[in-house]
N, C-alpha and C positions, 0 to 999 in steps of 0.2 A: 468580310473575307469569305471566300468560297469554302464551304464545309468539306468539299471533296479533298482539298489539300490536307487538312488535319487528319482525315480518315486514311489517306494514303500514308502519311507520316506515322500514324498509329500502327499500321501494318508493317511498315518497312524499317522502322526505327527500333531503338532499344527499349521503347516504352513498354510493350507487352512483357518483355523479360524483366524489366524493373518491377512492374507490378507483381509478377509471379514470384520473384525472389522475395519481396517484402511479405507477401501473403504466406508463402510456404515457410519462410524462416520464423515468422511470428507464431504461426499455428504450431510449428514443431516445438518452439520454445515453450509455449503455454501448455501443450498437451503431452510432450514426450519427456520433459524434465520434471522431476518431483521437487518443486520449490515451494516457498511459502505461499504462493498464489493458490495452492491446493489445500491449505490447512487453515483451521480456525475460523473465526467470524469474518475475517477479511479475505477469504478466498475469492477468486476473481469472478465467480458466477453467483455470489451471495447477495450483493447489493449493487446499486447503480454506480455509486461513487467508486467502490472498490473495482468494479469492472472497468470503468474509465481509466483509473490509475494503473491497473495492471496491464491493460492493452497498450498504454502509452509507455510503460516501463521498458519494453524492448527497444525503444528509440535509441538507447545507449549504443546499440550496434546497427539498428536499421537506418538511423539518420546518416551515419558515415557511408553506408551502402548506397543510399539515395544520392549523396553528394558525389561519390565515385562513379556511379552509373550515369549521372547527369554529365559529368566531365567526359565520360566516354562518348556520350551522344554529341557533346560539343566539338569533339574532334572529327566528326564525320566528314564535314566539308573539306577539312585539311587533308584527311586520309584519301579522299577521292579526287583531290587536286582541282576542286571546283570553286575555290574561294574567289579568284579573280573573275571567273565567269559570272558568278552570282552578283558580285558587286557592280558589274557592268550593266545589269538589267535595270529597267525602269521601276521595278517593284520596290516600294519603300522598305528600308532595312528593318523597320519595326514590325512589318508584316512577316518578313522572313524569321525574325526572332520569335514572334508569337507562334508561328507555324512549327518551329523547331521545339520550343519549350512546352507548348500547350499539351500535346499528346502524352509526354512523359509525366508532366504534373498530374494530368487527369488519371493516368494509369496508377500512379502512386496513391493518390487520394482515394481512388476506387478500391484499391487493395486494402488500404487502412480502414475504409468504410465497411468492407466486408468482414474484417476482423471484429470491429465494434458491433456490427449487426449480429454476428454469431454470439458474441457475449450478451447482447441484449436479449436474444431469444432464450439463452440459458437462464438469464435472470428472471425473465417473465415466466419461465417454466418452473422456477423454484419457489421459495417461500418469502421472497422479498415483499414486505408489506409497506415499505416507505417509498412511495413513488414521487419523483421530483425531476426537475430539469437542470439542477445545479451541476450535474455531471457532463452536460453537453459541451460547455466551453472547454473542458479538459480534453475531450476528444477532438473538437474542432481545431484547437491549437496544435494537437499532435499531427493531424492531417496537413495543416498548413506548413508545419516544420518540414515534412517530407518533400512537399512541393517546392518550398522556398530553397531548401538545401540542394535539390536537383537543379533548379534553375541557376543558382549561384555557381554550382559546379560547371554547368555549360558555359557560363560567361567567363569563368577563369580559364577553362580549357581553350576558349576562343582566343584569349589574350596570350596564353602560354601553350601553344599547340605542340606538346611533347607527349610521347607515349608514356612518360613517367608521371604526367600530371594526374590522371585518374587514381592510380594507386597511392601516390603521395597525398592527394587530397583525402582519400578514404582513411588512410592511416592517421594523418594529422587530425582529422575530425574526430576519429575514435579516441585518440589520446586526449584531446581537449575535452570531449564529452565525458570520458572516464574521470579525468582530473577534476572537472567541475561538478561531477555527480554528487548529489547529497545522499548521505547515509542515515540510518535510523537507529544508531546505537543509543542516542539520547532520547529524551522525552519527545523532542521535535527533531526532524531531519536537519542535519547540518552538513557543511561542505568544508573542504580544505582551503577554500578561497573565500573572500568576503561574500556575504549572502547575495548582494546585488549582482556581483559578477557571476556567481554560480547560476543565476536565473537566465543568463544569456543562452545557456544550453536548454533545449526543450525536454531533456530527460527529467524524470521524477524519481523520488525515492520509493522504496518498497512501501506498499500500502499495509503497514503493520497495524495501524490504528484505524478501524473502519469509520470512526466518527470524525476523522480529520479530512479536510478538503483544502483545495488551493484558494487563496483569497482573490477577490476581483482585481486588485492592482496587478497581480501576477499575470492574469489573463490579458489585461490591457497592455501591459508592457511587452509581453512576449509577442502579442499580435502586431504591435507597431514595429518591433525589431525584425520579425520575420517578413512582414510586408516590405520593409526597407531592404532586406536581403534579396527578396524576389525582384524588386525594382532594379537593384544594382545588377543582378544577373541578366535581366532583360536588356538593360542599358549597355552592358559589356558585349552582349551578343550583337547589338545594333551599331555600336561605336566603330568607326573606321579610322580614327586618328588618335594619336597619343593624348591630345587634349580632351577628346571625347571620352576616352577611357578613364582619364583622371576625374572628369566631372561625373562619370558613372558611379563613383564611390560615394557621392553625396547622400543618396538615400540610405545606404548602409550606415554611414557615420551618423547621420541625423537620427535614424531609427534607433541606433544603439544609444545615443545620448539621451533621447527622450525616454527610452526604456529604463535606463539606469536611474533617471529621476523619478520614474513611476514606481519602480520595484521597491518592496519593503526593505528596510535596512537590516532587519533581524529575522531569524527563523520564526519567531512568534507571530510576525505579521505575514508570513508566507503560508504556513500550514495552520489553518484556523479550525476551531471546533464548529462543526455544523450544528448549530443550536436547535434547528428543527428536528434533526435526526436524533439529537441527544435529549430531547424533551421526554419527560417521564410519562409513561402510560401505565395507569394503576388499576388494580383490582383490590380495593381495600388497602391493606398495608404492604402489598406486594406490587412492586413497580419495575418495569423494564423501559428501555429507551424506545422511541418510536421506530428506530431502525430494527429492533428485535421484537416488535409487537407480536409476531407470530408465535413467540415462545411463552407469552403470558399465560395462556390457558394451561400449558403443562406445568408452569412454575407456581401458579396461584395456589392450588390445593396443598401441595407439599410445603410451600413457603409458609402458609398460615399455620399448618400443623407444626412445622419446625419452630416458629415463633412461640407457640403455646408450650412446647416441650422445653425450650430454652428458658422461658419465664419460670417454669416450675423448678428448673435446675439452678438458675443464677439469680433469681429474684429481681431486685431493682437494677442489677447490672446487665440484664438481658437486653438484647436489641429489640426494638419495638416495630421495626419495619425491614423489609427486604428490598434493596435497591440495586440496580445494575451499576457497576462502577463505570465512570465516564472520563476520569482524568487520564491524559496520556502520561506514560512513565517510561523512563529509560530501561534498557535491558539490565536486569540485575537489581533494579530498585525494589524497595519494599512495597508490596501492594498497598493501594489506597486504604486509608482508615477513616471512618466517620463515626464518632460516638453516637450510640443509640441505633445504629443501622448495621444490618448484616449485608455486606456488599458482595455481590456475585459477579464473576467474570466468566463469560461463556467460553473463553479460550482456555479456562481451567478444565483439563481433561476429566477431573473428578465430577465436575458439575455439568459440563457441556453435553455429555452423552447420557446422563442419568435421567430416569423417568420414574414417576410413582413413588413407591416406598424407598427405592434406591436414591432418589433425589432428596427425599426427606432426610434420610440418613446422612447424605453428603452435606446438606445444609446445616444439620445439627452439628456435624463434625467441624464445619467451617465456622459456625457461630461460637462454638466452645473454644476453639484454638485456631484462629486465623493464622496462616503461615506468614513468616517474616521474610521468606525467600520467594522469588517469583515462581509461579506455577503456570504452565501452558502445556501444549502438546509435547514439549521436549523438556520442560522443567517442572518439577513437582515438589519443591521444598526438600527438606532433608528426610532421611529415613526416620529419625526420632520424631519429626513433625507428624508423619503418617501414623506412627505407633501411638502417639498421644491422641491424635484425632480418633483413631479406631477405638481406643479405650474409653474416651469420653463419650462417643456415640453409643457404645455398648452399655455404659453405665446409665445413660439417659433412656435408651430404648429397651433395655433388658436383653438378656441372652449373652452369648459369648462374643468377644471381639472378632471381627472378620477383616481380612485385608481389604484395603480401599481400592476400588477400581479406578482406572484412569490416571494412575500415577506412573512414574517411571521406575518404581521400585517393585521388584518381584514379590509375589504373594508369600513365597517361602521366607524371604528376608524379613518382610513385615511380621510374619507370624513368629519367627525366631526371636525378634526383639520384643514383641508385644506380650507373648505368653508369660514369661517370668514376672514382668512388671504387673500384669493383670492379677496373677496369683497373689502377689504380696499386697496389691491394692485392695482386692476383695476380702482379704483377711482383716482389714481394719474395721473399726466401728463405723456405722453409717454416718455419724457426725463428722468423723475425721475424713471419710471419703468425700463428703460434700465440701469440707474445707479445702482439701487438696484439688478438687475440681475447680474451685474458685481461684486458688493460687495458680493453677495451670492457665485459666482464662486470663488472669491479670498479666502473667508473664508473656503470653502469646500476643495479647492486644498491644502491650507496650514494647514488645520486642526487647525486653530488658533481661530475659533469662531463657533457659531451656524449658519448654513446656513439659517434656517428659521427666526432667529432673524434679519439677514441681510435684508430679504425681508420686515420685518415689521419696519425697522429702529430702532429696539430696543424697540418698544412699546409693551405693554402687549398683548398677543394673545387673 
């Protein structure tokens, strides 16, 4: 086919506008809205997998836009009243279909590619130490989804040439994508519909866990499904008879059937742990995941010092190593526990931003009284948890208790609760102080009681 024709189509069709809308909308979403893609270890410019997942996340509204704009392009011949003239020419129908669909698909793929390229540049400029190509299929399927959706929209608009077709397709696709979309309230993303059915939508859940990635069967199934969708769109553009239009549905139905057979039946088979990223990289007893290798130097010294101090304070009950937590957990779940290990979560505001002596203090506090409630940039356990940790760290390190940084609790609130308990605690005999520190540790590790109550011996605060 003469390249001059696609170039003319690219200039005179909806293709440039489709690419511009997708590009501007995605960049505005990622840069102007303050969402979870800007926080914690899973922010969209921190790691390759997170970048791929977050750039694909806006497909929940970009995919309907692509379908609607494709339908608008599919109405062009009908609006210009050239359909009969074009069908009377000797040029094959498949050539006309490719010339109509190609430029729009190219513009959408290019726009999505620019978004991914921007994310890749930001990742390369950051501290990402885990380089891999496992993120590439996530982005390729996202680009394919935009192109296939636009081509299918063109084909449907050719069959149903109404001014209501583009908005109806866009709204319908958005409602379906939203209903099928998986959420991350649980340890693994789940949807309101069966897992296999939800994967027919190219949208992905929020990248809340940076060590999770999509399984290979998901990529394969979605690729087959989207290729079938694109083939049906092209066939509908080229079909001239009712029988041809009916046969054009075959690739879509076949692709959907194959995809449903390939897709995992449960969320556990959909979002899987990236074992290479979760592999432990150690400096003696202090270990982080390969994805967070850049943090090891900052954590190593304070981690070893915290282990020594905890051994002096807790004896045989003290943790013997510092490891980064790797198990996914639901929102509100108790943080992971591992006997003998001090588990760190870099999404914990108290640990993630600390350095040097401040990090040592935070690790000692966490080792003495690990919280039983989730802690992140927006959740930091209870106020009594913070008070108990502050008192425990002060007892181990010496000096007066200080409010903990990185929690959601104001320093004045922490100090008001901590001060009276500290005064009563330091009035006790050294042996009794050590016993109550041990009781606090036991209560916190088992989540069987209030750590601050253990320090007061159950007396009113």
